[in-house]
N, C-alpha and C positions, 0 to 999 in steps of 0.2 A: 016683454022687457026683462024679466027673469031668465027666460030663455035664452036669450040675447047674451046675459052676461055669462050664463055656463057654457055656452060656446066659447066665448070669448076667454074664459078662465081655462078651459080645454085646452085652446090652441095654445095661452100661455106657456101650460105646463106641458105640451109637447115641444114646445119652442126651448124650452130650459132641458129638458129631458135629453134631445136631441142635441144642445151645444154642450152635455155634462158629457156626453157619448162621445164627443168629436173631441174633449179634451181629456177624456179618459185613454181612447184608445191613441191621441199622439204619445200620450206618455207612457202608454204600454209600447209602442212600436217605438218612441225613444229608447226606451229602458233597453228591451230584445237587440236595438243594433248596440248600445253599449254595451251588451251582455258577451255577444258573439265577438266583439273584438278579439282578436287573439293578442296576446300579451308577450312583448318580448323585451330581452336584454341588450344593447350595444354595445361595440366596441369601437374604436379607429382603427385604421389601416396606419402601421407606422414602421418607422425605421431602429433597427437593434441587431446588435450582437446575439447568434444563435451557435449553441455548440449541443452536440450530442455526449453522451458520455457511458461508456460499455463496464459493467461491474468485473470485478477480480477478487478470487476469494483465497485467503492464507492465513496465518497463525502469527499472532504478535509473538513477538520474542525480544529478549534483550539483546539490545544492539553489541555489547560486548560481553560472552560469554566463555568463559574456559572449561573444559572438561578435561580434570586431573585423574590421572592413572599411576599405577603403581610398577616402578622399574625393576620391582624384584617380589617374587613369590615368599612374602616370609609372614610371620605371625604378628597382628597387632599390638603393640602395647602402650599406645595410647590414642584415645579421642577427645580433642579439644573441644568441639562444636557441636551444634546440633542443626537440622534443617530449620531454617528462617532466622538465622543467627548472620548479624550486619559482621563482615570481618573487613579489615584494610589488607592492602598488601604486605604482603611478608608474614601475615599473622599463621601461625604453626594448625593444621587441620587434624593431621594423623601423624603417628610416629609409627615404623616397624623394627621388628629386630634384625637388624643388622651382624649381628656374633657370627655368624656362619660364615660370612665374607669379609669383615674387618684383616683376618688371616690374610686373605688372597690379595688385598690390598695393601699390605706389608710388604709383601714379597714382590708385587709388582713396584711397589715406590723403592725397595732394595735395588730390584732389577734397573730403574731407570737411573738412581744414582751411580751404581756401577757402569751403564753406559756412557753416561756422561764425562765421569773418568777416564775411560777407554779413549772416548772421542778428542779431551783435551792431550793427552800423550800423543793419538796418533797426529794430531795437528801440530803437536810443535815437533816432532820428528820430520813431518813433511815439509814444514817450514824451513827449516834446518837442510835437508836434502836437497831441497830446491835451491837454495844458496850455493849448495857443494856443487850440485849439478851446471850451475849458470859457471861456477868458475872451472869447469872439466875435471873436478876433482874426482868425481863417481861417476860410473857408469850411466847409462840409459836405463838400462836394466834395475839396476839399484833406485833410481829418484821412480820409476813407474810402481814399483813394489810400495814405496812408501806411499804414492798418491794413490794405488790401490785400496793399500789401509786404512788409509784418510775417512775414503769415500765409503769403505766398509763402516766403518764407526759411525760415520752419519747416519746412513740408513738405521743401524741396531740402536740409536738416541730414537728416530723416527717412531720404530716398532714398540719402544719400551713407553716411550708417550703415549702410543696410543691403546696401550694395555693399562696403562697407569690412569688414564683418562678415562674409561670404562669402567675399571675398577672403582673409580670416585664417582662416577656417576652412579654405580649402583650404592654403594653407602651413601651417596646423599641422598639416593630417591628412599633411604629408609626415612626420611622426614618430608611430608608433604606439605608447600605452604601455599596460600593461596597466591597469585601473582599478580589480584588488580583488588580494588574495593568493591565489594558488592555483597549480596545475599548469599548464602550457602542454601543452594535448591534442592541439590541431591547428594543423600549421602551414604557409602556401601561399605563402613568398615564398624566392626565388632570386637573389644579387646579380647584379643585370646584365640582369634579366627585371623583366616586369610581373609587379605582384603578383595571387595568385590571388584568389578569392573563396569563403570569407571570407579574408581575412590570415591571419588567427590563433585560436585560442580559448583561453581561460585558464578552469578549474574547480576552484571551491573544494571539494575533495572532504571535508572536514571534517563537513559535513552533507549525509547522501543524503536522496533524497524518490522517490518513485512516481507516474507519472501512470497514470491508469487510468480506466475509463471502468464506469458503472452503469446496468443496465437501469431502466424504470420499474416494475417490481415491488419492486426493493429498495433505491428511491432513498429513500423514505419512514422506511425502519428504520435507513439509515446518517445519521451527526450528526458537526459537528465536535469533536475530542477522544473521541472512541470510540478502545478500543483496538483491536489488529490483530492477528494473527501472521502470519510471513512464511517461504515457504521458497525454498528455490534449489535447482534440479536438481542442480546441479554442486557442491553443499555437502548431500551427503545425511547424514539422521540428527541436522539440524541444524535448531533453529528462532528465527527473529528475532521481534523485538517490533517495534511503529511505531504511529502515532498518525495517524486522520485528520485532515487540516491543514484542508483545504477541499472543499467540497461544492457544486459549481455549481445555482444555483435553476433553471437551464432547458438544456434540451440543446445539445449543442453546434451550429456551424452545420451545415446539411447533415446531421446525424444525429439518432437518436432515442435515444440513450443520453446520460448524465449526465455530465458529467467530474469525476473526485477525485481529490485530492492526498493522499499518503499520506507521512508525514515518518517515516524510519527513525530509532528511537530510538538516540542516541551511545551509544557504547563497545562496540559489537558488534563482534567480529573475524572477518575473513574477507569480509564484502559488500562490493562494488566496483562502481564506477557502470560501466555497461555488460551487467551482468549480469541475465537476465531469469527474473521473481520471480513467485511466486505468493501473494497476498494473500487471508487468509482473514478477513472481516469477517460480524459476528454479524446473522443474517436474522433471527432470532425467539430471544425468550427468554420464560421462565416460572419465576417464582421459588415456592420452597415447594411443590412439587408432588409427589405419589405416584408411585412411579417404581421399574421393575426394570429390569437388565439385559437390552435387545435381546434377547437369544438367548434369553432363557426362553418370550418369544412366539412359540406356533407356529397355524398355520390347520390346524383337524382339522374335518372334514366341514363348510365354508365358513364356520366360525366360528373367531374370533380366541380364542384361550385361553391359558391358563398353567394350570401342574401345580401344586398346592398341597401340602404335604406335612402329613397329618396323626400326628404321630411318624415312622413310616416307611412310612404308607400312603399312596398317593398318590391324590389327587382331581385331575379336569380341571373348569378353573372357567372359563367363559365372563366374558371383559375388555371392556370401550371402550377403545380407545386414544387418545391424543393425540400430542403433540410427540415425534418420535424423531430422537433426532441418531446414531445409528446403534452408540450405546454405550449410551446408556440411553434408556427408552420412559416416556412417561407413562401412567399409570393413570387413567381419568377415573372407571370404575365397575368393580366385580367384585371386589374387593382391598381390605383392611383395612394400615394399617401396622404392621408388625412381623411379619405371616405370612412363613410359611418356604415358599418357592417354589425348583422345580428348574431349574437354570440348563444343567445337561447331563445326555444324557440320557432328558429327556422324551418323546423321541420311540420310545421305546422300551417305557416305563411300560405297567403295566395299570391301569386304576382298580381300586382296590381289591385290589391283590395287593402284597404288601410289597416294598422295595428297600432297597439295602445303600448306605446314603450314605457317600460317599468323601470325603475334605479336598480 
């Protein structure tokens, strides 16, 4: 009887161990199956507007900037501003010694006044001779002499006026003033010395612009009024906006590129004249097209494909792509709107084998 009990105990123990083994094996196999499911992230095929951009480079500069030169080489007698000063239109910046040319201006003025007097006399005589000729009281020769004298007097006044204007300009150039409101950004004048060239530069930095050039491959896609984005390496993590101001219809002289001017939109802090900027212009655009994230597209066996999920089962679908801006790519054929596609992990999935979708 004791032997029967021992046998029974052994049988029960074996059954318990076998059951435990089956349970443990099932759990292990289940864990292994779950462990080897490929984790993927998904997105949907959707319609959107796509555009690509091309970078152009240029230096930010004041939209309104004047470079002032001296009209004569004369000693500087006064400098009234410094670089960085803000001035208004009409402010005197520099004065030059014009004493050496003042006498010439006086002589030109006297010559002009004398020419005007001669013209008045010639006109009076011409009018009188014209009346007499009409009455037949003088000969045609006498009338033509008076007419020629009048024409000569008019030409003398024109010449004297030009000389006076030139002399006056020289004297006037002795006082160099700013024609605009702005900051003095360059100054080449020291009292007691001859001025440099240019004497001064005044920039209105309230409005900025960027001058750049565009190749023939892009020029047909760029138009005045187009919005652009602007980045500056010295101002990382910031994006600025601007507008295409002008587009040249012909290449620059001696160049194969087309000059383009970009207006920087106002109210954007940080940008300053002199900074080197990169302008991103729209080079191509398509509206309301089927698109997927660019990362979803892969090349397999020399064919462009996208992994489509049917529930949790993947399928490799050949597609034809179009415009790609690096973030999204246009799908010309192969997919329909609303389909679920794999965007991460698609390189590791096997067609027909279930995957694990993660957020």
